[in-house]
C-alpha positions as CSV (number, residue, x, y, z in Angstrom):
1,M,21.9,-1.1,-17.9
2,H,23.4,0.9,-15.1
3,L,24.2,4.6,-14.6
4,D,27.5,5.1,-12.8
5,F,27.1,8.1,-10.5
6,S,30.6,7.7,-9.0
7,K,32.0,10.1,-11.6
8,P,30.2,13.1,-13.2
9,L,27.5,12.0,-15.8
10,Y,27.3,14.0,-19.0
11,I,23.7,14.0,-20.3
12,L,22.1,15.5,-23.4
13,A,19.0,17.5,-22.5
14,P,15.8,17.0,-24.5
15,L,15.3,20.0,-26.9
16,A,12.3,20.1,-29.2
17,G,13.3,20.2,-32.8
18,Y,17.0,19.6,-32.1
19,T,17.7,16.5,-30.1
20,D,16.2,14.1,-32.6
21,L,17.6,10.6,-33.2
22,P,20.5,11.6,-35.5
23,F,21.7,14.3,-33.1
24,R,21.4,12.0,-30.1
25,S,23.3,9.2,-31.8
26,V,26.2,11.6,-32.6
27,V,26.6,12.9,-29.1
28,K,26.3,9.4,-27.8
29,K,29.1,8.2,-30.1
30,F,31.4,11.0,-29.1
31,G,30.9,11.0,-25.3
32,A,27.4,11.6,-23.8
33,D,26.6,9.1,-21.0
34,L,22.8,9.4,-21.4
35,T,20.4,10.6,-24.1
36,I,16.8,11.4,-23.7
37,S,14.0,11.6,-26.3
38,E,12.4,15.0,-27.1
39,M,9.5,15.7,-24.7
40,I,6.4,13.6,-25.4
41,S,2.9,14.4,-24.2
42,S,1.3,11.6,-22.2
43,N,-1.9,12.2,-24.2
44,A,-0.1,11.8,-27.5
45,L,1.4,8.5,-26.2
46,V,-1.9,7.1,-25.1
47,Y,-3.4,7.9,-28.6
48,E,-0.3,6.4,-30.3
49,S,0.0,9.3,-32.7
50,K,2.2,8.4,-35.6
51,K,4.5,11.3,-35.1
52,T,4.9,10.4,-31.4
53,M,5.8,6.8,-32.1
54,K,8.5,8.0,-34.5
55,M,9.9,10.2,-31.7
56,L,10.2,7.2,-29.5
57,Q,12.7,5.5,-31.8
58,K,16.2,5.2,-30.5
59,A,19.5,4.8,-32.3
60,P,21.5,1.5,-31.9
61,L,24.1,3.3,-29.9
62,E,21.7,4.8,-27.4
63,D,22.2,2.7,-24.4
64,P,21.1,3.8,-21.8
65,Y,18.1,5.7,-23.3
66,F,15.3,7.5,-21.5
67,V,12.0,8.8,-22.8
68,Q,10.8,12.1,-21.4
69,I,7.0,12.6,-20.8
70,A,4.9,15.5,-19.8
71,G,1.4,15.2,-18.2
72,A,-0.8,16.6,-15.5
73,D,-3.3,13.8,-15.0
74,S,-2.0,10.8,-13.1
75,N,-4.5,8.5,-14.9
76,V,-3.4,9.6,-18.3
77,V,0.3,9.3,-17.2
78,M,-0.4,5.8,-16.0
79,K,-1.8,4.8,-19.4
80,A,1.2,6.4,-21.1
81,V,3.6,4.4,-18.9
82,E,1.7,1.2,-19.8
83,K,2.4,2.0,-23.5
84,L,6.1,2.5,-22.8
85,N,6.2,-0.7,-20.8
86,Q,5.5,-2.6,-24.0
87,I,8.5,-1.0,-25.8
88,E,11.9,-2.7,-25.4
89,G,15.1,-0.7,-25.1
90,I,13.9,2.2,-22.9
91,D,15.9,2.3,-19.7
92,G,14.1,5.1,-17.9
93,I,11.2,7.5,-17.9
94,D,11.9,11.2,-17.2
95,L,9.1,13.4,-16.0
96,N,9.2,16.9,-17.4
97,C,8.4,19.4,-14.6
98,G,10.4,22.2,-16.1
99,C,8.9,23.2,-19.4
100,P,7.9,26.9,-19.2
101,V,5.9,27.0,-22.5
102,P,2.4,28.5,-21.9
103,K,0.4,25.8,-23.8
104,V,2.1,23.1,-21.6
105,V,1.7,25.1,-18.4
106,K,-2.0,25.8,-19.2
107,Q,-2.7,22.1,-19.2
108,G,-1.2,21.9,-15.7
109,A,1.9,20.0,-17.0
110,G,5.6,21.0,-17.2
111,S,6.6,23.6,-14.7
112,A,3.0,24.1,-13.6
113,L,3.5,20.9,-11.4
114,L,5.9,22.9,-9.3
115,K,3.0,24.9,-8.0
116,D,1.2,21.8,-6.7
117,L,3.7,19.5,-4.9
118,D,1.0,17.0,-3.9
119,R,0.1,16.4,-7.6
120,F,3.8,16.5,-8.5
121,Q,4.4,13.7,-6.0
122,K,1.4,11.7,-7.1
123,I,2.5,11.7,-10.7
124,I,6.0,10.6,-9.8
125,E,4.6,7.8,-7.6
126,T,2.3,6.7,-10.4
127,I,5.2,6.4,-12.8
128,K,7.3,4.6,-10.2
129,E,4.6,2.2,-9.4
130,H,3.6,1.3,-13.0
131,S,6.8,1.5,-14.9
132,N,8.8,-1.6,-15.7
133,K,11.9,0.5,-16.6
134,H,15.1,0.6,-14.5
135,Y,15.0,4.3,-13.7
136,M,12.5,7.1,-13.0
137,S,13.9,10.7,-13.1
138,V,12.4,14.2,-12.9
139,K,13.5,17.4,-14.6
140,V,12.5,20.5,-12.6
141,R,13.1,24.2,-12.3
142,L,13.9,26.1,-9.1
143,G,10.2,26.9,-8.6
144,F,7.3,28.5,-10.5
145,E,7.5,32.1,-9.5
146,K,9.8,32.0,-6.5
147,I,12.6,29.6,-5.5
148,D,11.3,26.5,-3.7
149,I,13.8,24.0,-4.9
150,V,14.7,22.4,-1.6
151,N,11.0,21.4,-1.0
152,I,10.7,20.3,-4.7
153,A,13.8,18.1,-4.5
154,K,12.7,16.5,-1.2
155,A,9.2,15.9,-2.6
156,A,10.8,14.2,-5.7
157,Q,13.0,12.1,-3.4
158,N,10.1,11.1,-1.1
159,A,7.9,10.1,-4.1
160,G,10.6,7.7,-5.3
161,A,12.5,9.4,-8.0
162,D,15.9,7.8,-8.6
163,F,17.6,11.2,-9.5
164,I,16.6,14.7,-10.4
165,T,17.8,17.3,-12.9
166,I,17.6,20.9,-11.8
167,H,17.4,23.8,-14.3
168,G,18.7,26.8,-12.3
169,R,15.9,29.2,-13.1
170,T,12.3,29.6,-12.0
171,R,9.5,29.3,-14.5
172,S,9.1,33.1,-14.5
173,G,12.8,33.3,-15.3
174,G,12.2,31.7,-18.7
175,F,15.5,31.1,-20.5
176,K,16.9,34.6,-19.9
177,A,17.3,35.1,-16.2
178,P,20.8,34.4,-14.7
179,V,21.1,30.8,-13.6
180,N,21.3,30.4,-9.8
181,Y,23.8,27.6,-9.3
182,D,23.9,28.3,-5.5
183,A,20.2,27.3,-5.3
184,I,21.1,24.0,-7.1
185,A,23.8,23.4,-4.6
186,E,21.4,23.9,-1.7
187,A,19.0,21.3,-3.2
188,K,21.9,18.9,-3.8
189,A,22.9,19.2,-0.1
190,A,19.3,18.6,1.0
191,V,18.7,15.2,-0.6
192,T,20.5,11.9,-0.8
193,I,19.5,10.9,-4.4
194,P,21.8,12.1,-7.2
195,V,21.3,15.6,-8.6
196,I,22.2,16.8,-12.1
197,A,22.8,20.5,-12.8
198,N,21.3,22.2,-15.9
199,G,21.2,25.7,-17.3
200,D,23.6,27.7,-19.4
201,I,26.3,25.1,-19.4
202,T,28.0,26.2,-22.6
203,D,31.6,24.9,-22.7
204,Y,34.3,22.8,-21.0
205,Q,35.3,25.5,-18.4
206,K,31.7,26.3,-17.5
207,T,31.0,22.6,-16.9
208,Q,33.9,22.4,-14.4
209,F,32.7,25.6,-12.7
210,V,29.2,24.2,-12.3
211,L,30.3,20.8,-11.0
212,E,32.5,22.5,-8.4
213,T,29.9,25.1,-7.4
214,T,26.9,22.8,-7.1
215,Q,28.7,19.5,-6.1
216,C,26.3,17.8,-8.4
217,D,26.6,14.3,-9.8
218,G,26.6,15.4,-13.4
219,V,25.5,18.0,-15.9
220,M,22.7,18.1,-18.5
221,I,23.6,20.1,-21.5
222,G,21.0,21.3,-24.0
223,R,21.5,24.6,-25.9
224,G,25.2,24.4,-25.2
225,A,25.5,21.3,-27.4
226,I,23.6,22.8,-30.4
227,G,26.2,23.7,-33.0
228,R,28.8,22.3,-30.6
229,P,28.0,18.6,-30.0
230,W,31.7,18.0,-29.4
231,I,31.3,19.4,-25.9
232,F,30.7,15.8,-24.9
233,Y,33.9,14.7,-26.6
234,Q,35.8,17.4,-24.7
235,L,34.3,16.4,-21.3
236,K,34.7,12.7,-21.8
237,N,38.3,13.1,-22.9
238,A,39.1,16.0,-20.5
239,Q,40.3,18.1,-23.4
240,E,39.6,21.8,-23.3
241,N,40.7,22.3,-26.8
242,I,39.3,20.2,-29.6
243,P,41.2,19.4,-32.8
244,E,39.5,20.7,-35.9
245,D,39.6,17.3,-37.6
246,I,37.5,15.8,-34.7
247,K,35.0,18.7,-35.2
248,A,34.8,18.0,-38.9
249,K,34.3,14.2,-38.3
250,I,31.5,15.0,-35.9
251,I,29.8,17.3,-38.3
252,L,30.0,14.7,-41.1
253,E,28.7,12.0,-38.8
254,H,25.7,14.2,-37.9
255,F,25.0,14.7,-41.6
256,E,25.2,10.9,-42.4
257,Q,22.8,10.2,-39.5
258,M,20.3,12.8,-40.7
259,V,20.3,11.3,-44.2
260,N,20.0,7.7,-42.8
261,F,17.0,8.7,-40.7
262,Y,15.1,11.3,-42.9
263,G,16.2,10.2,-46.3
264,E,16.9,12.9,-48.9
265,Y,14.8,15.4,-46.8
266,G,17.6,15.1,-44.2
267,V,19.8,17.2,-46.6
268,V,17.3,20.1,-46.3
269,L,16.9,19.7,-42.6
270,F,20.6,19.7,-42.1
271,R,21.0,23.2,-43.5
272,K,20.0,24.8,-40.2
273,H,22.7,22.8,-38.4
274,L,25.3,23.8,-41.0
275,H,24.4,27.5,-40.4
276,T,25.3,27.0,-36.7
277,Y,28.3,24.8,-37.3
278,S,29.9,27.3,-39.8
279,K,29.6,30.3,-37.4
280,G,32.9,32.0,-36.9
281,Y,34.6,30.2,-39.8
282,P,36.2,32.3,-42.6
283,G,33.9,32.1,-45.7
284,A,30.9,31.1,-43.6
285,S,28.4,33.4,-45.3
286,E,29.2,32.2,-48.8
287,F,29.1,28.6,-47.6
288,R,25.6,29.2,-46.2
289,Q,24.4,30.7,-49.4
290,I,25.7,27.8,-51.4
291,I,24.2,25.1,-49.2
292,N,20.8,26.7,-49.0
293,D,20.1,25.4,-52.6
294,I,21.6,21.9,-52.2
295,K,19.2,18.9,-52.2
296,S,21.6,16.2,-53.2
297,A,23.2,14.2,-50.3
298,Q,26.4,13.5,-52.4
299,K,26.8,17.2,-53.2
300,M,26.2,18.3,-49.7
301,R,28.7,15.7,-48.4
302,E,31.4,17.0,-50.7
303,L,30.7,20.6,-49.6
304,I,30.9,19.7,-45.9
305,S,34.1,17.8,-46.4
306,E,35.7,20.6,-48.4
307,F,34.6,23.4,-46.0
308,F,35.3,21.8,-42.6
309,F,38.2,19.4,-43.4
310,K,40.0,22.1,-45.3
311,K,39.8,24.2,-42.2
312,A,41.2,21.2,-40.3
313,A,44.2,20.7,-42.6
């Protein structure tokens, strides 16, 4: 298992409620270089909650595969790492130091670690020292309230992180402030470990712009892939325009993976994805109304084929 940083890496960002196993396996099949679990709390891992153990599962295609953890206490993090050490098939541990959600920050985890670089380094060192995985990476923001990314990046490097992903906003910038790609570029120039750029990377052209502006070693795409998982296909194949039949294939593959993983309930769960997929298509609102009542996998499969492949014809 080896990540090749000699050409840009295309990574799927962890997004709670979206980047579950079916979605990850689809982007992996169609071009993502690396997939990462949804964020998992170190406490939940230590207590082996059932839901958490299910979140750790990976698809057969997911190679390499990372698990992202959050935590503020190096002792608890160490115990969480020891649990992960017992699980085969995980290639790296990613530490979340970017999550801006108040309940995570209140516990001193996520982006709260950016306010305390000593603790930030201590937790990275703890993972690095106790993990038996190939890689240890860190996902950060530009700072908590003000930009401090050069110091943050250097601290991550000094603590032993193999690479870092930088989301180009501060914690106080939430998800709405403009992304500061120049600040990412400064951090990239200040360290020798690989740096991945993240934040508002929504399409093929924007990816090229971000890679050029930041000189980073790859991009991590989250929200830009929801409803458009084919962005990885476009990047991998250097194709700005994507054929409709490839889109339809990807949508159908996503549906099949959902049903495989969740059983019949996958049909219901897939409705929210179909709402996003059908945006901008003629007849989308009627299509949405019809699928909202469908519970049968066979019926849903027929409707998806009819709606998306017809558009591709």
